[in-house]
C-alpha positions in Angstrom: -133.3 -66.4 -284.5 -131.2 -67.4 -281.3 -130.4 -64.2 -279.6 -129.7 -64.6 -275.8 -129.8 -62.2 -272.8 -126.1 -61.5 -272.9 -126.4 -60.2 -276.5 -129.4 -58.1 -275.6 -127.5 -56.5 -272.8 -124.5 -55.8 -275.1 -126.6 -54.4 -277.7 -128.5 -52.1 -275.2 -125.2 -50.8 -273.7 -124.0 -49.7 -277.2 -127.6 -48.4 -278.0 -127.6 -46.3 -274.8 -124.0 -45.0 -275.1 -123.7 -44.8 -278.9 -120.0 -45.5 -278.2 -118.4 -48.9 -278.4 -115.6 -47.9 -276.0 -117.7 -46.5 -273.2 -120.2 -49.5 -273.6 -117.3 -52.0 -273.3 -116.2 -50.4 -270.2 -119.6 -50.4 -268.7 -119.9 -54.1 -269.6 -116.3 -54.8 -268.2 -115.2 -56.4 -271.6 -112.8 -55.7 -274.3 -114.0 -53.4 -277.2 -113.2 -55.9 -279.9 -115.1 -58.6 -278.1 -118.0 -56.3 -277.9 -117.9 -55.3 -281.6 -117.8 -59.0 -282.6 -120.8 -59.7 -280.5 -122.9 -56.9 -282.0 -121.9 -58.2 -285.3 -123.0 -61.7 -284.5 -126.3 -60.4 -283.2 -126.8 -58.5 -286.5 -126.0 -61.7 -288.5 -128.5 -63.7 -286.5 -131.2 -61.1 -286.9 -130.6 -60.4 -290.5 -130.5 -56.7 -290.1 -128.1 -54.0 -289.3 -128.6 -52.4 -285.9 -126.1 -49.7 -286.0 -124.7 -47.3 -288.7 -121.0 -47.0 -287.9 -118.6 -44.4 -289.3 -115.0 -43.6 -288.1 -116.4 -40.7 -285.9 -119.9 -41.8 -284.8 -122.4 -44.7 -284.1 -126.1 -44.3 -284.7 -129.1 -46.6 -284.4 -130.9 -47.9 -287.5 -134.7 -47.9 -287.6 -134.5 -51.6 -286.5 -132.0 -50.7 -283.8 -134.4 -48.0 -282.4 -137.2 -50.5 -282.2 -135.0 -53.2 -280.5 -133.7 -50.6 -278.1 -137.1 -50.3 -276.4 -138.0 -53.9 -276.8 -134.6 -55.1 -275.4 -135.0 -53.1 -272.2 -138.6 -54.6 -271.8 -137.4 -58.1 -272.4 -134.5 -57.9 -270.0 -136.7 -56.4 -267.2 -139.2 -59.1 -267.7 -136.6 -61.9 -267.8 -135.2 -60.4 -264.6 -138.8 -60.5 -262.9 -139.4 -64.1 -264.2 -136.0 -65.3 -263.1 -136.6 -63.8 -259.7 -139.9 -65.3 -259.4 -138.5 -68.7 -260.3 -135.8 -68.4 -257.6 -138.3 -67.2 -255.0 -140.5 -70.2 -255.8 -137.5 -72.5 -255.6 -136.7 -71.1 -252.1 -140.2 -71.3 -251.0 -140.7 -67.6 -250.8 -143.4 -67.4 -253.4 -146.4 -69.4 -254.8 -149.5 -70.9 -253.3 -150.2 -73.1 -250.5 -153.5 -74.9 -249.9 -153.7 -75.8 -246.1 -156.3 -77.8 -244.4 -157.0 -78.1 -240.6 -159.2 -79.9 -238.2 -161.5 -77.6 -236.3 -160.4 -79.1 -233.0 -156.9 -77.6 -233.6 -158.2 -74.1 -233.7 -157.5 -73.4 -229.9 -153.8 -74.2 -230.7 -153.6 -71.2 -233.0 -153.2 -72.6 -236.5 -154.8 -69.4 -238.0 -152.4 -67.1 -236.0 -149.6 -69.2 -237.3 -150.8 -68.9 -240.9 -150.9 -65.1 -240.5 -147.2 -65.2 -239.1 -146.2 -67.1 -242.1 -148.1 -64.7 -244.4 -146.2 -61.8 -242.8 -142.9 -63.5 -243.2 -143.5 -64.6 -246.9 -146.0 -62.1 -248.3 -145.5 -63.4 -251.9 -147.0 -66.9 -250.9 -150.8 -67.0 -251.1 -152.2 -69.4 -248.4 -155.8 -70.8 -248.8 -157.3 -72.5 -245.7 -159.9 -75.4 -245.7 -161.4 -77.1 -242.7 -162.7 -80.7 -242.5 -162.4 -84.1 -240.9 -158.9 -85.6 -240.9 -159.9 -88.5 -243.3 -161.4 -85.9 -245.7 -158.3 -83.8 -245.5 -155.8 -86.6 -246.1 -158.0 -87.7 -249.2 -157.7 -84.2 -250.5 -153.9 -84.2 -250.1 -153.6 -87.4 -252.0 -155.7 -85.9 -254.8 -153.6 -82.9 -255.0 -156.2 -80.5 -253.8 -154.3 -79.5 -250.6 -150.6 -79.2 -250.1 -150.7 -79.9 -246.3 -152.9 -80.2 -243.4 -153.1 -80.2 -239.5 -154.7 -83.6 -238.8 -155.6 -85.4 -235.6 -155.0 -89.1 -235.2 -155.0 -90.0 -239.0 -155.4 -93.6 -240.3 -152.0 -94.7 -241.9 -152.2 -94.0 -245.7 -149.6 -94.9 -248.3 -148.3 -91.8 -249.9 -148.8 -89.6 -246.9 -146.0 -88.2 -244.7 -147.0 -87.3 -241.0 -144.8 -85.0 -238.8 -146.3 -85.1 -235.3 -146.0 -81.9 -233.4 -148.4 -82.2 -230.4 -149.4 -85.1 -228.1 -152.2 -84.5 -225.5 -154.3 -86.4 -223.1 -158.2 -86.9 -223.2 -160.6 -85.6 -220.6 -164.2 -86.6 -219.8 -166.9 -84.1 -220.8 -170.2 -84.4 -218.8 -173.2 -82.0 -218.3 -172.9 -79.9 -215.2 -176.0 -81.7 -214.0 -174.3 -85.1 -214.4 -173.8 -87.4 -211.4 -170.0 -87.1 -211.7 -169.9 -83.4 -212.4 -168.7 -82.5 -208.9 -165.8 -85.1 -208.9 -162.2 -84.3 -209.2 -161.6 -87.1 -211.8 -163.3 -90.0 -213.3 -162.2 -93.4 -214.7 -163.0 -93.9 -218.3 -164.9 -97.1 -218.0 -167.3 -95.5 -215.4 -168.8 -93.7 -218.4 -169.5 -96.9 -220.6 -173.1 -97.1 -219.6 -173.8 -93.3 -220.3 -175.3 -92.3 -223.7 -172.4 -90.9 -225.8 -172.2 -87.9 -228.2 -169.5 -88.5 -230.7 -168.3 -87.7 -234.2 -169.2 -90.0 -237.2 -167.2 -93.0 -237.9 -166.0 -91.7 -241.3 -164.0 -89.2 -239.6 -161.3 -91.9 -239.1 -161.0 -95.4 -237.6 -157.8 -94.6 -235.6 -159.2 -91.4 -234.3 -162.4 -93.2 -233.2 -160.5 -95.8 -231.4 -158.1 -93.4 -229.6 -160.9 -91.3 -228.5 -163.1 -94.2 -227.1 -160.0 -96.1 -225.7 -160.2 -94.6 -222.2 -163.8 -95.7 -221.9 -163.5 -99.1 -223.7 -160.5 -100.2 -221.3 -162.8 -102.5 -219.5 -163.8 -104.4 -222.7 -167.2 -102.7 -223.4 -168.2 -100.0 -225.8 -170.5 -97.1 -225.2 -173.6 -96.5 -227.2 -173.5 -93.4 -229.4 -176.9 -91.7 -229.4 -176.0 -88.5 -231.2 -173.3 -87.6 -233.7 -171.8 -84.2 -234.6 -169.3 -82.9 -237.1 -167.1 -80.8 -234.8 -166.0 -80.9 -231.2 -167.6 -77.6 -230.5 -171.0 -79.0 -231.5 -170.3 -82.2 -229.5 -169.5 -80.3 -226.4 -172.6 -78.1 -226.8 -174.8 -81.2 -227.2 -173.2 -82.6 -224.0 -174.0 -79.4 -222.1 -177.6 -79.7 -223.3 -177.7 -83.0 -221.6 -177.9 -85.4 -224.6 -175.0 -87.5 -223.2 -171.3 -87.5 -222.4 -168.0 -87.8 -224.3 -164.3 -88.0 -224.2 -162.4 -85.2 -225.8 -158.8 -84.2 -226.4 -157.6 -81.5 -224.1 -157.2 -78.7 -226.7 -160.6 -79.4 -228.2 -162.1 -79.2 -224.8 -161.2 -75.5 -224.7 -164.4 -74.9 -226.8 -166.6 -76.4 -224.0 -169.5 -74.1 -222.9 -170.1 -73.4 -219.2 -172.8 -76.0 -219.2 -170.1 -78.7 -219.5 -167.8 -80.2 -216.7 -164.4 -81.3 -217.7 -162.9 -84.2 -215.7 -159.4 -85.8 -216.0 -159.4 -89.3 -216.7 -157.8 -91.2 -213.8 -155.1 -93.7 -214.8 -155.5 -93.2 -218.4 -152.3 -92.9 -220.6 -154.2 -92.7 -223.9 -153.3 -89.7 -225.9 -154.3 -87.9 -229.1 -151.7 -86.8 -231.6 -151.8 -83.8 -234.0 -149.6 -83.9 -237.0 -148.7 -82.1 -240.2 -149.7 -84.3 -243.2 -148.1 -83.7 -246.7 -147.7 -86.0 -249.8 -144.7 -88.3 -249.1 -142.9 -87.3 -252.3 -143.6 -83.5 -251.9 -140.2 -82.0 -250.8 -140.7 -78.4 -251.9 -138.9 -75.7 -249.9 -142.3 -73.8 -249.5 -143.6 -76.6 -247.3 -140.6 -76.7 -245.1 -140.7 -72.8 -244.9 -144.4 -73.1 -243.8 -143.9 -75.8 -241.1 -140.7 -74.1 -239.8 -142.4 -70.7 -239.6 -145.6 -72.0 -237.8 -143.8 -74.2 -235.1 
């Protein structure tokens, strides 16, 4: 059987009106063409759908069954086609979004909420993690996009930078430099450092340490932590010092002094990361709605 939606609409119009002339007018087509289409549908189904006389049109038992089914089929087809169009336009579907915790002060969660309000048919799932872990999950297809900080170059990943910011020094309020208005990065190289693990990313590590290693020496990391908030609390507890991006420093407790880095032009960069070949409209809608 090869009955299309146009044939079902024509049948339903006749079934509802039980009059070929009125049905043809409702469909904006000629009555002979409508009659031919109904006969073709009956031939393809192998059953009569109408009993026709010179004075009346009535549904056969098969026609009465099809009348209910045709309406349901057309409504379902309309819903399915509408969903396909919405998905194609990026107005429906699902997005799995990752983010680095250090970006939280910049409001990514609030931006996701704004996107949800604008596109309520898109389900957004959030995941936090290191930049390197988030990029790996994008490549595996587990995430659609992520907010990442200073990611290592990776084939197959597209990066769209959206914020560049300076680093600041973070020292305990009891530190010898705590009362100063600024500090030069290399002045901190002999202090014990609190930092994140190397697996968080080679580029991120080098960019964060660059203000301190400008003199050619590297600090000794005595304590690692998985988030900037934890790093800063450990600094406040006196375990060491660190260098932190400006936005991540907003999570610093009162036991930490934040100092501008004199003469340092090194910067941290936040980007949207997606698969290079992923050009879905839903991704463009998300980035545009959250800028």
